N, C-alpha and C positions, 0 to 999 in steps of 0.2 A: 504494500500500500504506500509506503514511504517513497519508493522509487517511482511509482506512478504519479504521486503528487508532485515530486520534483520535476518529472518530465512535463506535466501540465504547466507548471510555472515557467519552465524553460521555453516551452512552445509559445507562451504568451509574451515572450521577450523580456522576462524579469529574471532576477537571480535570488536565490534563497539559500542561506547557509543552515547549519544545524539549529542555531538559535531561532532563526526566523521560522523554520519548519515546526519547531516545538511550539512557538507562539501561535502559528496558524492552527495546529491541531488542538491546542488548548482552547482557543477562541471558538473553534467549531463545536467544541463540547459544551461550552457554557452559554453561547448566544442563544437567545430565545427566538424561535422562528416567528416571523411576523405573519406568515400565512398559515393559519391553523388548519385543522382537519375537519372543521365544522362542528366541533363539540360545543362551542359557545354560540348558542342560537338566540340568546337574549339581546344581542347587539345588532342593530341594523347594518347592513353592508354599506360601506362608503367607498368612494373613489376619490383619492386625494390628488391625482394628477390633473392639471388644467384640461378642461374640455373645450371643444369648439364653442359651445354655448355656455354662458355664465350659469353656475349652479345656483340654487336658492340661497338667499342671504341669511336664512335662519336654519337651525338644525332640522333635519327631517323628522316628521312625527314618529314616535316610537310605535312598535307593533301593538296590536290590541292586548289588553291585560291578560287575556286567556292564553296568549302564545308566549308570554314573557315569564322568565324564571324569577320568582320572588325570593330575594336574598334573606328576608326576615322570617321566612316560614319555619326555620329550624330552631329559632330561639328568640330571646328578647332582643329587639333591635335597639340601636342607639345611633344618634346623630353626632357628627363631629362639627364643631364650630371653631372659628378662629378665636384665639386668646388675645386679651387686651394687654398692652404693655404694663408691667407691674408697677413701674414708677412713673412719675410725671414726665411728660415729654421734655426734650432738651430746651425747647423754646420757653418752657415754663407756663404755657397757656393752660388755663384750667379746663377741665373736661366739662362740656355743657351738660346741664341737668337732663335727666331722662326718667321716665316713669319706672317704678319698680317692676321687676319681672318675676313671674312665678317659676320660670325655668332656671334650673341650676345645673352646673356641670362639674365634672372632676378633671383636673389637669392631666393631660396625657402627652406623650411624645408621638409625633407622626413623621414618618420617613419622608424626607425631601425627594423630589424627582431630580434626577441627574441632569445637569445642563450640558456637560461634555458628552457627546455621543459615544466616543471611543477613546478613553484616556490612554490606553496602550498604543493606539495608532499615533497619538500625539507624541508619546515618548519615543517611538521608533522614528518619527519624523525628525525629532531633535537630536537623534543619536550622533550625528557628526559633530555636535557641540560638546559631547560628553567625553571626548578623549582625555587622557591623563598624561601628565608630564612628571619628571623626577622632581621631588621636593628638595629643598635646600637642607643638607646636613641632617636628615632625619631618616631613621630606619624603621622598618616594620617587620613583623613576624611573617615568614613564608610558611604558611600552614601546610601546603601540599609537600614542599621539600622536607619540612620537619617530620611529617608522617612517614614519607618514604625512607628517610635516613634512619628513623627509629626502627622500621621493619628490617632494613638491611643490616644494621649494626647492633640490633637488640639493645639499644640504649637511646633514651629520648633526650636529645640535645636540641635546643632551639636554633633554627637557622633563620637569619635575618636577611633582608634585601633592602635596597634603597626605596623609600616610600614614594608613591606616585599619587599626585593630587589632581583634581580637575584644574583646567587651565584658564577658565573663563568665569568672570563675575557677571551676574545678571542684575539689572536694575529695572523694576517695573514702575512706570510712572502712570498713575491712574487718574484720568480726567474726573473731576468732581462735579461736572455739570449735572443738573437734576435728572436729565434723561438717563444718566448712567446708573441710576438706581435699578433700572430694569435689568441690568447686566451684573448685579451684585453676586448672584450665585455662580454665574459662569466665571467671573473674575476670581471669586474665592476658590473654586475648584481648581482653576488653572494655577493659582498661586500655591495652593497646597501641593499640587502635582509637581511643580517645578522646585519647590523648596525641600521636599522630603524624599526625593528619589536620588539625591547625590549626583545629579547631572552637572551642576554648576558648583564652583568654588564657594560662592556666596550668592544669596538672593536678597536684595533690598527692595522695599516697597516704599515709594513716595507718592504723595497725592498732589495733583496739579490744580491750582485755582487761578481763574482769570477774573479780574475786577477792574473797573474803570479807574479806581483810586490807586491801587498798588500794582496794576499791570499783571504780569505773569509771575506767580510765586509757587514754590513747592514746600511741602512739609512732610516729615517722616511719619506723622500721625494725622489721622483724619480730624480736621478742625484745629490742628496745632498751629503754633506761631509761624508766620510766613518766613521763608528763607529764599535766598537767591537761587535761580536755576543753575548757576555755576557750581554749586556745591555737589552736584551729581557727577562732576568730572573726577575720575579716579586716578589721574596721573599716568604713571608708567604701566599700570596693570591692564591686562587685556580685559575688556568689558564690552557688554552689549546692553544698550538702553532700549527698552521696549516701551513705547508710548501707547497706552491702552485707551482708546476713545471710540465714540461713535461719530465724531466730527460734527455733531449737531450744534454744539456751542457756537455762539457768535465769535468766540475768540479765534476760530479758524479763519475768519474773514479779516483779521487784523495782522499787521506786520510784527507785533510784539511776540506772538507765539512763534512765528517763523524765525525771528532773531534768536529766541531761546534755543530752538531746535538746532539752528545753525551753529550755535556755540558748542552744543554737545557733539555735533558732527565733526568738529575740528579735532576732537580728542578721542572719540569712541565710535564704534559701530552703532548706528541708530536705525530703528525701524518703527513704523506705525502699525500696531495691531488693531485693525478696525473690527470691533466686535459685531458690527452688522454684517450679514452675508453680503457677498460681492454684488448680488443683484439689487441690493438696497443702498449701495454707496451713493447713488444719485440723490438720496434724501438728505445727505450731509451737506456741509458747506464747501467741500473740496471735490475736485475732479482729477484723480490721478490719470496719467497717460502711460500706455505700455512702453517699456524701455528695456534694452538689453544692458545688464549691469555685470561688471566683473570686478571683484575685490582684489587688491594688490597683495594681500597677505591675510593671515588669520586675525580676525577682529580689527582689521584696518579701519581707520576713520573714514567716514563717508567722503570727505573731501579728496581723498586719494584714489577713489574708485574711478574706473573708466566707464563711461555711459554713452550710449547712442540711441537715437530713435529708430535706427535701422542697422542691420549687420555691417554696413559699409562705413559706419561712423564710430566704431568701437574705440578708436584711438583718440577721440576727442574728449579731453578731460572736462568733467562737469559734475557738480555736486548735486545729489538727489537723495530723497528720503523714500525707501521702498515701503510699499503698503501691502499688507497681507491680512487675510481673515484667519479665523481660528481653525480652518480645515487642515487636516494632516498634509494634504498636497501642497498648500501654500506655505505651511511652516517648514516642510521639507526643503523647498526651494530656498527659503531664507536661511535655513541652517547650513545648507551647502555653500551658499554665498559667503556667510560670515566665517565659516570654517577656513576659508582661503583655499578652496579647491582649485582655483585658477580658471574654472570654466565660466563662460558667460551664462547668465540666467535672465530670462525674460520675465520681468515683474512690473506691476503697476508702480509708478513713482510720482512723487511730487518734487519738482525742481526747487532748489533752495535759492536760486537767483531770480525767481519770478514769483508774482503773486499767486497764492493758492485759491483765491476766491473764484468761484464758478460764475460770478455775476448774478447769482440768485441767492435769496435768503435761505439759510438751512432749514430743514424740515423740523423745526422745533415744535413741540406739542402746542396746539392752539390753546389759548388761555380761557376759553369759554364762549358763550353766545355773545352776539353783538348786543349793545345796549338797545333798550326799547323794543326787544323782540319777545313775543310770547313764548313761554317754555315749550309748549307743544310744537309750535312752528320751528323754534330753534332746534329742537331734538330731531325733527324730521329732516331739517336742512343738514344737520351734522351727519346723520346716518346716510343721507343721499350722497353727500360729498365723500364720505368714507367708502361707500359701495362703488363709487366711480373710480376711486384711486387704488383700492386695495386688491390684493390677489384673491382668488377663490378660497384658498386655505385660510387666509386671514378673515374673510367674511364668515366662513363657517365657524372659526374659532370664536369670533365675537358673539355669535349666537349662543354658543355654549357658555361663555363667560358671563352672559347675562343671567345665568341661573345660579351663580355662586358669589360669595364675597370676594372682593378683588384685592387680596393680599398677594404678594409676590410668590410665596411658596404654593398657595392654592392655584394661582394662575398657571404656574409651571406644571403642577399635578394635572390640571384639566387638559393642558396641551398634550402632555405625554399620554394620558389615558384615552382621550377622545380622538386625537389625531396623531397616531404614533409616527407617521412619516413626515410630520412637520418639523420645522427647525425654529430656533429662537427668534428668527426674523419675522415669523408670522405674529408672534406676540408683540414684537416691536411695532409692526404695522398697526395693530389694534391700539396700543398705548400712545403712539405718535399720530394717530389718525383723526384727532379732533373730537373723540368721544368722551374723554375724561376731563374732570375738573383738575385745576393745577394741584400739584403736590409739592411737598417740601424738598429742599435741596439735599444733596447727597450727604453733606456733613452735619445735617440737623435732624435726620430721620433715621429710625431703625428699620432696615429693610425687612426684618422678620415680622414686625407688627404693623408697619404702615399699610393702611387700607386705601387703595385708590377708589375713586367714586366716579360713576358715570355722571354726565351732565343731566339735569332734570329732564325726565321723559325719555332718555336714550335707552335705558334698560327695557322699558315696555316697547319702544319702537323696534328694538332688535328682536324681541320675541314675536313681532310681526302681527299683532292683532289677532292672536289665536284665542280660541275659547279658553275659559278658565281651566277646564279639565285637560286641555292640550298643553297649556303652560305647565301645569302640575306634572304631567307625564314627562315633559322634557326635563324638568328639574330632577325628577326621580331617576331618569335615565343617566344624567350626568353624575349624580351622587352615587349611584350603584356602580357605574363604570370606574369612578375614582376609587371607590372602596375595593373593587376587584383589582385595580392596579396596585394598590397598597398591599393587598394580600400576596401578590406575585413578585413584587420588586422590593429590593432593599437599596435605598439611596445613599448618598455620601454623607448624610447627617440627619438630624432631627429638627423639627420646629414645634413650638408649643401650641396646643389646641385644648379645647374643652369638649369632653364627652358627655352628652346628655342622653340618659336612658329613660325608658318608660317608667322606671321605678321612682324617678324624681330625686334620687340621691345625688348630692353634690355639695361642693364647698364654695363654688364661685358662681356669681350671678351672671346670667346670659342676657344680653340686650334683647328686649322683646321684638325688635325689628331685625335682628340678625338672621342671616340665611345660613343653613348648614351647607357644607361642601361634600359630605360623604355620609352614606347610610350603611352601617355595617353591623354584623353580629359577631365579628372576630374581636377577641380581647386586644387592647392596645396598651403598650407599656405606659405606666402612669408616673414614672419618675420624672421629676422636673429636670429638663435638660441643663439648667444652670447648676444643678447639684449632682447630677449623675455623671460620673467620669465616663468619657468616651470609651476607654478600654474595657469597662464593664459591659457596655452595650454591645461591643464587638464580641466579647467573650460569650455573652448570652446568645447572640446569633449563631456563633460557631457551635455552642453547646447544643442548641436545638437541632442543628444540621447533623451533628454527630449522633444525637439521640435518634434521628431518623435514618441513620445508617449511611450518611453521605458526608465524608467517605466512611467505608466500613473499617472495622478493627483490623489493624495491620497495614492499612494504606496511609499514605502521607497527605497532609494538608498542602494547599498551594504555598509557594514560597512567601517569605515575609514581604518582598517587594510587590508581589501580585496582590496580597491581602491589603497592603497599604494603598495600592491604586484602587482596589475595589471599594474600600471604605472611605477613601479620601483623607487618610491620616498619615502620620509619619511611621516609619518602621519601628521607632521606639514605642509608640502606642500599641502597635501590633505585638511587640515583644511582651509588653505588660499583659495584654489579653491572653497570650499563650502561656504566660506564667500562671494566670488564674486557672486555665484549663489543666496545666500540669499539677497545680496544687489540688485540684479536684480529682486527680488520677485518671484523666481522660486522654492526655497526650504525653509523649516523651520527646524532649527537644535535645538535639545534639548540635554543637557548633558546626556551621557550614552545611547543614542539611535541614530540609523542611521537617517540621514536627510530625511525628507518627502517632496515629490513634492507637491507644493501647487498651481502652475500655469504653464501654458505652452505657451511660446511665439510662434507665427506662424513661420514656417520654413522660413529662409531668401530666397528671390528670387535670382536667379543667377545674378552675376554682369554683367553690360553692358559694363564695361571697362576692360582694361588689368588687369589680376590677380595681377600683380606686384604692382599695385597702391593701393591695399586694405590696409587701415591703421589698426593698432591694436585698438580694442575697449574693454573698461574695464567695462562697465556698461550696464544695460538693456536699459536705455535711449539712450546711445550711439549707441547700436544696432538698436533701432527703428528709430532714426534720420538717421543713415547710410542707412537703407533701404528706408526711405522716399525720400531721395535725388536721388534715382534711377528712380523715376517717372518723367514724363515731367513737371508736375505742382506740386510744393512743397508748402503745406500749413501746418502751425503749429500754433495751438491755445493753449494757456497755461494759467492756473490760478495757481500761485505759491506764496510762501512767500519769496523765494530766487531765483534769476535769475542765480546764478552761475552754477548749474548743466546743465541748458540748454545752457549756453554760452560755457561750456566745450564740450558739445556734438556737437555744431555747428562749432566750430573752425576747426576741421579736414576737414570739408566739403569745406572750402575755397580752400585748396590745391587740392581737387578732382575736383572742378569746374575750377580752374586755369589751371590744367594739362589736362583738357578735358576728364577726366575719366567719369564724368557725365556731361550732358548738359541739365539741366532743362530750360524750356522756361520762367518760372517765379518762384519767391520765395516770399512767403507772410508769415510773422510771426505776430501774434497778441498776445501780452503778457500783461496779467492783473496781475500786481505786487502788492500784498496786504501785509499789515503789516509794511509798511514803509521801505522795503528793497531797496537797491540801484539798479540802472539799469545796472551796470557792463559794461559800455562802449558798449552798444548795437548799438549805432550810429556808432562807429568805426567798428564794425563787419559788419554793413550794407554797409559801404563804401568799405570794403575789398571784400565783395561778389560782389559788383557792378563793382569793378575794375578787379576782376578775370576773368570775362567774360561778354561781352555785351549781356545780356539776352533780348530777344524780349519783354517779358512782364515786365522786370525790377525787382528790389528788393525792397520790402516794409516791414519794421520792425516798427510796431506801438506798443508803450508802454503806458499803462494807469495804474495809481497808485491809491491805496486806503489805508486808515489808518487802517481799521479793518482787522482782520485775516480772511483768507478764510476758509470755512467749510471743504474743502479737496483740495488737489493739483491735478491738472488735466492736461493731455496732450492729445490733439486731433490731430493726424497726418494724413494728406491727406484725412480727412473726412472718415477714415475707421478703424483706430486703436486708441483705447482709453486706456490710462494708468492713473491710479490713485494711490495715496498714502496718508498717513497721512502727516499733515503739519509739516515742519521743518523750523527753523529760520536760518538766516545767521550764519555760523560758526559751525552749528550742522551737524552731520552725516545724509545724506539723508535717509529717510525711504525706504524700498523696494517698488518697483513699481508692481502693480497688473494689469494684462490684463483683461479688462472687456469684457463680451460676446457681440457678434454682435447685439443682440436684444436691447442692451442699447445704440446703436449708435445714433439713432434719438433723443432720450430723452436727451442724453449728448450734442448733437449739439444745440438743442433748449435751454438747460440750459445755455450753454456758451454764445450764442447770446444774451440772455436776460441780463446776467450780463455785457456783453460788452457794450450793449446799456445803461444799468443803470448807469454805471460809466463814460460813455462818456458824459452824460448830466450834470455832476457835475463840 
């Protein structure tokens, strides 16, 4: 199969080495096919390619209720609402009064939709910039040579070699015009990808602001004190400055920005990353022209490049700023140019010795209806103007967005769920198409909580005069499709939301006029993302996949780099998540090799209490005890050298019992504490459990001690789950817990009973 794949690639005129082939095979195994087999019959078929005739401007009506699959039939349904910012806005403006609402919700974490379509393809495109060079007077361990020498000579002696470091510094300069709020997630994902994959020697992020008073300034923090653009020049170090913008700001029409960019181009390689797809560049304030560019060396300043408007003018020296979008093909051409390959590349460019203005005002979002215009008339006029200028995909997306609240995470979710073949440019067409009210500037708004608002009457106009039942059906369709997308995908991060269930349980008030964006029966993680460490969320996701047998015991997890790209985090965060899994006895990690799955915990049973009451659990023992307390009768038998881990696992259950999340009829703990360890206030814990709820069967915690060390540590939970590990003493790090097979259950129960009786007689 490998030879055939290599031949197909060769016939297509491309080359692929072993690493590229491995990436291709890995991607083929994990990519979700966009064309299903027809199992999803609840979603109407759509065509996203442009048709000769314009498609309808609103989403198609859903199938009749009799032919649709109801997602709430299998359990209590709940709606997801956007969460309000927990603190006052930066502007300090007070929140307008609103009527009290009878709806309440529980804070939950909802997975973001990815903005980068293929992060691995972006990394491969930038690979020419990731080469390494010898570091100055620094050595590093040669792991492979050390291992081979140890095998040959039967003696482990470290072998070192000159260290090699990345050769290029990267500076991201992010435009802070308010339209750039639409690209916050894309920029954040790109920044994380470039920072945490070791491609560059260093990655700096600066924010660019244009004002009539101060001109062009930069700052290392958003909203920080202004500094001169000249501070970005790094001197003798090789560097690439990537200016990230949609060119919508009026600053692109003025010579001040061109002068600042020209200063950078005299010292570094500089390029413009236009976050708009190339088909929408005309909506900005500049018009790049195709040119052939050749760099004179690695990371050579732009002023030294050779540029011509035709192949016959390559020798004419001329300064230019190349313009690329975020597609892998464009980034690959830029990487090859900056790496100093010596080959000419055809790229869109902005000349530095001529004005960039296209002669037209940039496509800045319109600020609202004209004065003295009736709201209904203004709404119809805005929608009519949008339909005349927008693409078919953008018109369809606008109809779907009319059914949900307009926060950036929700808008991205709807785009991904309803129009999988669309790109972020379709969302930009809607936002910049004159349908929305003005929003705050980039440095004054929190992109997670900021809610965009349609102009008065536009939401109803986009829904197109449908009957009330048809509007309701469209809204239900969008919410169910978003919920289905959340069930099937894991994004690069989380955003806060409120879950409102039919039971009415909740801690936060929901605006009576708020619209839900998803309708689901699936439990949603309830940890506050500001308090829940990212590595724990990653560990929990991997734990669930291991519990489902993916990958099976004995197989390896993906490499740390691939996990980092998948979750949009650093490899250090992935390492912490893997340490959590190792502490739970699920994986074994070895230096230089992916982690191997060594055990599989049973999949947790569904919670019997409100989802909002689930605590965070950090260890395998905590998971097992948490599940044990969901049974009517809780029994825990343990042989340990230190009672602290069990005490830590039991303490969160006091709150669950007190709040009525779980209602066991009896709790019995038999603890055989060996090696002279302390009891760690087990009696206090018993009293707390007894006070939390009057259990019919009562609470019994019996502790017996022995001076000698146990042969192994053992936990027997509810007479059906056996966990064992090596012995650890008080103060030491607990050893990983291993899940024993079911055929060892009777033997283990008899072994514990005999030891319990033995030490009860002394």
